[in-house]
Structure formats: structure tokens, C-alpha cells
PDB file with one MODEL, atoms N, CA, C and O in Angstrom:
MODEL        1
ATOM      1  N   UNK A   1      83.816 119.305 102.844  1.00  0.00           N
ATOM      2  CA  UNK A   1      83.158 118.032 102.464  1.00  0.00           C
ATOM      3  C   UNK A   1      83.666 117.569 101.098  1.00  0.00           C
ATOM      4  O   UNK A   1      84.016 116.404 100.910  1.00  0.00           O
ATOM      5  N   UNK A   2      83.699 118.516 100.144  1.00  0.00           N
ATOM      6  CA  UNK A   2      84.151 118.155  98.799  1.00  0.00           C
ATOM      7  C   UNK A   2      85.618 117.687  98.849  1.00  0.00           C
ATOM      8  O   UNK A   2      85.984 116.696  98.218  1.00  0.00           O
ATOM      9  N   UNK A   3      86.437 118.412  99.601  1.00  0.00           N
ATOM     10  CA  UNK A   3      87.848 118.042  99.706  1.00  0.00           C
ATOM     11  C   UNK A   3      87.997 116.631 100.236  1.00  0.00           C
ATOM     12  O   UNK A   3      88.812 115.856  99.736  1.00  0.00           O
ATOM     13  N   UNK A   4      87.208 116.294 101.250  1.00  0.00           N
ATOM     14  CA  UNK A   4      87.297 114.940 101.829  1.00  0.00           C
ATOM     15  C   UNK A   4      86.878 113.923 100.772  1.00  0.00           C
ATOM     16  O   UNK A   4      87.524 112.886 100.625  1.00  0.00           O
ATOM     17  N   UNK A   5      85.835 114.198 100.057  1.00  0.00           N
ATOM     18  CA  UNK A   5      85.347 113.249  99.042  1.00  0.00           C
ATOM     19  C   UNK A   5      86.439 113.007  98.013  1.00  0.00           C
ATOM     20  O   UNK A   5      86.697 111.861  97.643  1.00  0.00           O
ATOM     21  N   UNK A   6      87.079 114.059  97.549  1.00  0.00           N
ATOM     22  CA  UNK A   6      88.133 113.914  96.547  1.00  0.00           C
ATOM     23  C   UNK A   6      89.333 113.165  97.121  1.00  0.00           C
ATOM     24  O   UNK A   6      89.971 112.372  96.429  1.00  0.00           O
ATOM     25  N   UNK A   7      89.626 113.421  98.375  1.00  0.00           N
ATOM     26  CA  UNK A   7      90.796 112.762  99.010  1.00  0.00           C
ATOM     27  C   UNK A   7      90.524 111.299  99.223  1.00  0.00           C
ATOM     28  O   UNK A   7      91.424 110.471  99.079  1.00  0.00           O
ATOM     29  N   UNK A   8      89.278 110.958  99.570  1.00  0.00           N
ATOM     30  CA  UNK A   8      88.937 109.574  99.856  1.00  0.00           C
ATOM     31  C   UNK A   8      88.498 108.794  98.609  1.00  0.00           C
ATOM     32  O   UNK A   8      88.412 107.566  98.627  1.00  0.00           O
ATOM     33  N   UNK A   9      88.230 109.517  97.552  1.00  0.00           N
ATOM     34  CA  UNK A   9      87.710 108.875  96.335  1.00  0.00           C
ATOM     35  C   UNK A   9      88.536 107.652  95.895  1.00  0.00           C
ATOM     36  O   UNK A   9      87.953 106.593  95.662  1.00  0.00           O
ATOM     37  N   UNK A  10      89.855 107.756  95.773  1.00  0.00           N
ATOM     38  CA  UNK A  10      90.633 106.591  95.288  1.00  0.00           C
ATOM     39  C   UNK A  10      90.395 105.349  96.111  1.00  0.00           C
ATOM     40  O   UNK A  10      90.108 104.292  95.548  1.00  0.00           O
ATOM     41  N   UNK A  11      90.505 105.437  97.441  1.00  0.00           N
ATOM     42  CA  UNK A  11      90.328 104.261  98.298  1.00  0.00           C
ATOM     43  C   UNK A  11      88.903 103.763  98.231  1.00  0.00           C
ATOM     44  O   UNK A  11      88.677 102.554  98.170  1.00  0.00           O
ATOM     45  N   UNK A  12      87.937 104.663  98.241  1.00  0.00           N
ATOM     46  CA  UNK A  12      86.534 104.286  98.219  1.00  0.00           C
ATOM     47  C   UNK A  12      86.205 103.564  96.908  1.00  0.00           C
ATOM     48  O   UNK A  12      85.508 102.549  96.904  1.00  0.00           O
ATOM     49  N   UNK A  13      86.708 104.092  95.819  1.00  0.00           N
ATOM     50  CA  UNK A  13      86.401 103.498  94.528  1.00  0.00           C
ATOM     51  C   UNK A  13      86.961 102.085  94.431  1.00  0.00           C
ATOM     52  O   UNK A  13      86.324 101.200  93.860  1.00  0.00           O
ATOM     53  N   UNK A  14      88.133 101.876  94.979  1.00  0.00           N
ATOM     54  CA  UNK A  14      88.756 100.560  94.928  1.00  0.00           C
ATOM     55  C   UNK A  14      88.026  99.565  95.806  1.00  0.00           C
ATOM     56  O   UNK A  14      87.787  98.426  95.406  1.00  0.00           O
ATOM     57  N   UNK A  15      87.668 100.005  97.020  1.00  0.00           N
ATOM     58  CA  UNK A  15      87.010  99.098  97.953  1.00  0.00           C
ATOM     59  C   UNK A  15      85.541  98.872  97.569  1.00  0.00           C
ATOM     60  O   UNK A  15      85.027  97.760  97.686  1.00  0.00           O
ATOM     61  N   UNK A  16      84.880  99.928  97.114  1.00  0.00           N
ATOM     62  CA  UNK A  16      83.487  99.808  96.699  1.00  0.00           C
ATOM     63  C   UNK A  16      83.422  99.689  95.188  1.00  0.00           C
ATOM     64  O   UNK A  16      83.836 100.614  94.488  1.00  0.00           O
ATOM     65  N   UNK A  17      82.934  98.624  94.682  1.00  0.00           N
ATOM     66  CA  UNK A  17      82.926  98.407  93.250  1.00  0.00           C
ATOM     67  C   UNK A  17      82.274  99.543  92.471  1.00  0.00           C
ATOM     68  O   UNK A  17      82.743  99.894  91.389  1.00  0.00           O
ATOM     69  N   UNK A  18      81.206 100.119  93.000  1.00  0.00           N
ATOM     70  CA  UNK A  18      80.502 101.178  92.298  1.00  0.00           C
ATOM     71  C   UNK A  18      81.327 102.458  92.243  1.00  0.00           C
ATOM     72  O   UNK A  18      81.201 103.227  91.291  1.00  0.00           O
ATOM     73  N   UNK A  19      82.168 102.702  93.246  1.00  0.00           N
ATOM     74  CA  UNK A  19      82.953 103.932  93.284  1.00  0.00           C
ATOM     75  C   UNK A  19      82.057 105.141  93.319  1.00  0.00           C
ATOM     76  O   UNK A  19      82.297 106.104  92.591  1.00  0.00           O
ATOM     77  N   UNK A  20      81.030 105.120  94.144  1.00  0.00           N
ATOM     78  CA  UNK A  20      80.059 106.213  94.234  1.00  0.00           C
ATOM     79  C   UNK A  20      80.768 107.516  94.615  1.00  0.00           C
ATOM     80  O   UNK A  20      80.468 108.572  94.058  1.00  0.00           O
ATOM     81  N   UNK A  21      81.693 107.443  95.550  1.00  0.00           N
ATOM     82  CA  UNK A  21      82.378 108.648  96.003  1.00  0.00           C
ATOM     83  C   UNK A  21      83.072 109.353  94.863  1.00  0.00           C
ATOM     84  O   UNK A  21      82.891 110.556  94.673  1.00  0.00           O
ATOM     85  N   UNK A  22      83.867 108.618  94.099  1.00  0.00           N
ATOM     86  CA  UNK A  22      84.620 109.240  93.024  1.00  0.00           C
ATOM     87  C   UNK A  22      83.718 109.706  91.890  1.00  0.00           C
ATOM     88  O   UNK A  22      83.849 110.831  91.407  1.00  0.00           O
ATOM     89  N   UNK A  23      82.802 108.837  91.465  1.00  0.00           N
ATOM     90  CA  UNK A  23      81.928 109.180  90.355  1.00  0.00           C
ATOM     91  C   UNK A  23      80.944 110.308  90.723  1.00  0.00           C
ATOM     92  O   UNK A  23      80.559 111.120  89.882  1.00  0.00           O
ATOM     93  N   UNK A  24      80.557 110.327  91.993  1.00  0.00           N
ATOM     94  CA  UNK A  24      79.643 111.385  92.434  1.00  0.00           C
ATOM     95  C   UNK A  24      80.298 112.763  92.329  1.00  0.00           C
ATOM     96  O   UNK A  24      79.660 113.748  91.958  1.00  0.00           O
ATOM     97  N   UNK A  25      81.592 112.803  92.667  1.00  0.00           N
ATOM     98  CA  UNK A  25      82.271 114.074  92.630  1.00  0.00           C
ATOM     99  C   UNK A  25      82.638 114.427  91.184  1.00  0.00           C
ATOM    100  O   UNK A  25      83.227 115.479  90.935  1.00  0.00           O
TER     101      UNK A  25
ENDMDL
END
């Protein structure tokens, strides 16, 4: 789960203004 979050963080942060995925990790 953590690995996926880190891998998806860049795209998620760019598409979602809040970048919850990246900041959460």
C-alpha cells in the first residue's frame, strides 16, 4: 500500500490540488 502511494504520489499531487496522497505519505 505504501509503495503504491509513493509511486502514485507525483501524478495524484499534480491532478489533485491538495496532493493528499503525497503529503499524507
